[in-house]
C-alpha positions as CSV (number, residue, x, y, z in Angstrom):
1,M,80.6,79.8,92.3
2,D,79.4,83.0,92.2
3,P,80.8,85.4,89.6
4,V,79.9,89.0,91.8
5,A,81.7,87.7,94.8
6,I,84.6,86.5,92.7
7,A,84.8,89.7,91.0
8,T,84.0,91.8,94.2
9,K,86.8,89.8,95.8
10,A,89.6,90.5,93.2
11,V,88.8,94.3,93.2
12,A,89.4,93.9,97.2
13,H,92.4,91.9,97.2
14,A,93.7,94.6,94.3
15,K,93.2,97.3,96.8
16,A,94.4,95.7,99.7
17,N,97.9,94.9,97.9
18,G,98.3,98.4,96.0
19,F,97.6,97.1,92.7
20,N,96.3,100.1,90.1
21,V,94.6,98.3,87.7
22,V,92.2,95.1,88.0
23,I,91.0,93.6,84.4
24,I,87.8,91.9,85.7
25,D,87.3,89.1,82.2
26,T,83.8,87.4,82.3
27,A,82.7,84.3,80.8
28,G,82.4,84.6,77.0
29,R,79.1,83.1,75.6
30,L,78.6,81.6,72.4
31,A,74.3,82.5,72.7
32,V,73.2,85.4,74.6
33,D,70.2,84.5,77.3
34,E,68.9,86.2,80.2
35,P,70.8,84.5,83.1
36,M,74.3,85.5,81.3
37,M,73.0,88.8,81.0
38,Q,71.3,89.3,84.6
39,E,74.9,87.6,86.1
40,I,77.0,89.8,83.9
41,E,74.7,93.3,84.9
42,N,75.0,92.2,88.6
43,V,79.3,92.0,88.5
44,H,78.3,95.5,86.6
45,K,76.7,96.9,89.8
46,A,79.3,95.6,92.3
47,I,82.5,96.4,90.9
48,S,81.4,99.7,89.0
49,P,84.0,99.8,86.6
50,S,85.9,103.0,85.6
51,E,85.8,101.3,81.9
52,T,83.4,98.7,80.2
53,L,84.8,96.8,76.9
54,F,82.8,94.6,74.7
55,V,85.0,92.0,73.3
56,V,83.8,90.5,70.0
57,D,85.1,87.6,67.8
58,A,85.3,89.2,64.2
59,M,84.4,85.8,62.4
60,T,80.9,86.3,63.5
61,G,80.0,88.7,61.2
62,Q,75.9,89.7,62.1
63,D,75.8,88.1,65.0
64,A,78.2,89.9,66.7
65,V,76.6,93.1,66.1
66,N,73.4,91.4,67.6
67,T,75.0,90.7,70.6
68,A,76.5,93.9,71.1
69,K,73.5,95.3,70.9
70,T,72.2,93.8,73.4
71,F,74.8,94.0,75.6
72,N,74.4,98.2,75.1
73,D,71.1,98.1,75.9
74,R,72.0,96.2,79.3
75,L,75.5,97.5,80.1
76,N,75.7,100.8,78.0
77,F,79.7,100.2,77.5
78,D,82.0,102.2,76.3
79,G,84.4,101.0,73.6
80,V,84.8,97.4,71.8
81,I,87.5,95.1,71.7
82,L,87.4,93.0,68.0
83,T,89.5,89.8,68.1
84,K,91.0,87.0,65.8
85,L,91.4,89.7,62.7
86,D,94.6,87.1,62.2
87,G,91.9,84.8,60.6
88,D,90.7,85.0,57.3
89,T,87.8,87.4,58.0
90,R,88.8,91.1,57.0
91,G,87.0,92.9,60.2
92,G,83.1,94.5,58.0
93,A,82.0,93.8,61.7
94,A,83.9,96.7,63.1
95,I,81.6,99.3,60.6
96,S,78.6,97.4,61.5
97,I,78.7,97.8,65.3
98,K,79.8,101.2,65.0
99,S,76.7,102.3,63.5
100,V,74.5,99.8,65.8
101,V,76.0,101.0,68.4
102,N,78.2,104.3,68.3
103,K,80.8,102.5,70.3
104,P,84.6,102.9,69.3
105,I,86.3,100.3,68.6
106,K,89.3,100.8,70.8
107,F,91.5,97.7,70.4
108,I,92.7,95.1,68.1
109,G,93.4,91.4,68.8
110,T,95.6,89.3,66.0
111,G,96.5,86.1,68.4
112,E,96.8,84.7,72.0
113,K,99.3,86.3,73.7
114,M,99.1,89.9,74.9
115,D,101.5,91.3,72.3
116,A,99.0,90.5,69.9
117,I,96.7,93.3,71.2
118,D,97.2,96.5,69.4
119,V,95.9,99.8,69.5
120,F,92.6,100.0,66.8
121,Y,93.4,102.6,63.9
122,P,90.0,103.1,61.2
123,D,91.7,103.9,57.7
124,R,94.0,100.6,58.5
125,M,90.7,98.8,58.4
126,A,88.9,100.8,55.8
127,D,92.0,99.6,53.8
128,R,91.6,96.2,55.1
129,I,88.3,95.5,54.1
130,L,89.1,97.0,50.9
131,G,91.6,94.5,50.5
132,M,94.1,97.0,49.9
133,G,96.6,95.0,52.6
134,D,98.2,97.1,55.9
135,V,101.4,98.2,55.4
136,I,101.7,100.5,58.1
137,S,101.1,98.1,60.4
138,L,103.3,95.4,58.5
139,V,106.7,98.2,58.6
140,E,105.8,98.8,62.6
141,R,106.1,95.2,63.0
142,A,109.3,95.0,61.6
143,Q,110.6,98.3,63.4
144,E,109.7,96.6,66.9
145,Q,112.0,93.5,65.6
146,F,114.8,96.0,64.0
147,D,118.1,95.7,66.2
148,E,120.2,98.9,64.7
149,E,123.4,97.3,65.8
150,E,122.9,94.0,64.4
151,A,121.7,95.7,61.1
152,R,125.0,97.3,60.8
153,K,127.2,94.3,62.0
154,L,125.3,92.1,58.9
155,Q,126.0,95.1,56.6
156,K,129.4,94.4,57.1
157,K,129.3,90.9,56.8
158,I,127.7,91.5,53.4
159,A,129.5,93.9,52.2
160,K,132.7,91.6,52.7
161,N,130.9,88.5,51.3
162,Q,131.0,86.9,55.1
163,F,127.2,87.1,55.1
164,G,125.9,82.8,56.1
165,F,123.5,80.7,57.2
166,D,123.8,81.7,61.2
167,D,122.3,85.2,59.8
168,F,120.6,83.7,57.6
169,L,118.6,81.7,60.9
170,K,118.5,85.3,63.4
171,Q,116.9,86.9,59.9
172,I,114.3,83.8,60.0
173,N,114.0,84.4,63.8
174,Q,113.1,87.8,63.4
175,V,110.5,87.5,60.8
176,K,108.7,84.6,62.8
177,K,108.8,87.2,66.1
178,M,106.4,89.5,63.5
179,G,103.6,87.4,63.7
180,S,101.9,84.4,61.8
181,M,102.5,84.3,58.2
182,K,99.0,84.3,56.9
183,D,98.9,87.6,59.2
184,L,102.0,89.1,57.6
185,V,101.0,88.0,54.0
186,G,97.4,90.0,54.4
187,M,99.1,92.8,54.8
188,I,101.0,93.2,51.7
189,P,98.3,95.1,49.0
190,G,96.6,92.8,47.1
191,A,98.5,89.5,48.5
192,G,95.8,88.9,50.6
193,K,93.3,88.5,48.4
194,A,96.0,86.5,45.9
195,M,96.4,84.2,48.7
196,K,93.0,83.8,49.7
197,D,92.6,80.0,49.1
198,V,95.9,78.6,50.2
199,D,97.1,77.4,53.4
200,I,100.0,79.6,55.0
201,D,101.7,77.1,57.5
202,D,103.4,79.1,60.3
203,D,105.7,76.2,60.4
204,A,107.0,77.1,56.6
205,F,110.5,77.7,58.3
206,K,110.4,74.5,59.7
207,H,112.8,72.8,57.5
208,I,115.1,74.8,56.9
209,E,115.7,75.5,60.2
210,A,116.7,71.8,60.3
211,I,119.1,72.2,57.4
212,I,120.9,75.0,59.2
213,H,121.1,73.6,62.6
214,S,122.5,70.0,61.3
215,M,125.1,72.2,59.4
216,T,129.0,72.6,61.2
217,P,129.8,75.8,62.3
218,L,132.5,75.8,59.1
219,E,129.5,74.7,56.8
220,R,127.1,77.7,57.8
221,S,130.0,80.3,57.9
222,V,131.3,79.1,54.4
223,P,128.6,77.3,52.8
224,T,130.7,77.1,49.8
225,T,132.1,74.6,51.5
226,I,129.1,72.1,51.2
227,D,130.0,69.2,49.2
228,T,127.6,66.2,47.5
229,N,128.9,64.3,51.0
230,R,128.4,66.7,53.4
231,K,124.9,66.9,51.9
232,K,123.6,63.5,52.3
233,R,124.4,64.0,55.8
234,I,122.9,67.5,56.2
235,A,119.7,66.0,54.6
236,K,119.9,62.7,57.1
237,G,119.9,64.6,60.1
238,S,117.3,67.0,59.3
239,G,115.5,64.4,57.9
240,T,115.1,66.1,54.2
241,S,116.1,65.2,51.2
242,V,119.5,66.3,48.9
243,Q,117.3,68.1,47.0
244,Q,116.1,70.1,49.2
245,I,119.5,71.3,50.3
246,N,120.4,72.6,47.3
247,Q,117.1,74.0,46.5
248,L,118.1,76.0,50.0
249,L,121.7,76.5,49.0
250,K,121.0,78.2,45.7
251,Q,118.1,80.3,47.1
252,F,120.7,81.7,50.0
253,Q,122.9,82.1,46.9
254,Q,120.6,84.1,45.4
255,M,119.6,86.2,47.7
256,S,122.9,87.1,49.4
257,K,123.9,88.3,45.3
258,M,120.9,90.6,45.9
259,M,121.5,91.7,49.4
260,K,125.2,92.6,48.0
261,M,123.9,94.4,44.7
262,M,122.3,96.6,47.2
263,Q,124.9,98.0,48.8
264,G,126.0,101.0,48.0
265,G,124.9,102.3,44.5
266,G,124.6,98.8,44.0
267,G,120.3,99.1,44.1
268,K,120.2,101.1,41.1
269,K,122.2,98.9,39.7
270,M,120.2,96.1,40.0
271,M,117.0,97.7,39.2
272,Q,118.8,98.4,35.7
273,M,119.0,94.9,35.8
274,M,115.4,94.1,36.6
275,G,114.4,96.9,33.8
276,N,116.2,95.1,31.1
277,M,114.4,91.9,31.8
278,R,111.0,93.5,30.7
């Protein structure tokens, strides 16, 4: 198959059908060789793109810098997309690539889907490299999942002691939509370094969800109705143990109390309590 012909036909098809954007994604390679460089150069000449972006794996380190230089010498690309920043890498390749090819890093990738592509912010990358986390990105992700109407409903439930497991399940789903757990922890100052060697499973909420889904509507809305017999039934239905049910109920109770204290002037009271615990 001829990549040049494919790219040319793709552009022709887009023009014929009134599309205003065409993305030509060339084949990726682990090693740079002359046939590949000639192939990508031919594609570039044939389609004359308005912008050429070099996609680089942030985990490859110095190799990424060498590859970037080789591609820039042949194509004179316009900018860089730094991917795989959801892994253990801090993104030090960003500084090296900028200094070698002197081209801007325009986007970063933190996952496999389109919503995992984000605009590159130099100050945030500097904080990440220094191990200072990225609180701003964490807040932005939280705001994306924030629903004001739902928040108001939740606030009323907390005030009336009506916060149940269905509400808790909604909160879990919102957190899951924010991205991988390891990526989120890495954004918290100090946490990334402390949790460096800890394997954070993205399925960390799985057993909690299984337990909640095994509850009846009454048990979810009024957790105090869950007695010993109900715990045994829930454990059997969720593939967990009574001990795990007890642990979840205890954590849920503590969280409910804390949320209740944060209502109105309770935040000040909680801070005083925390101060007395020192």
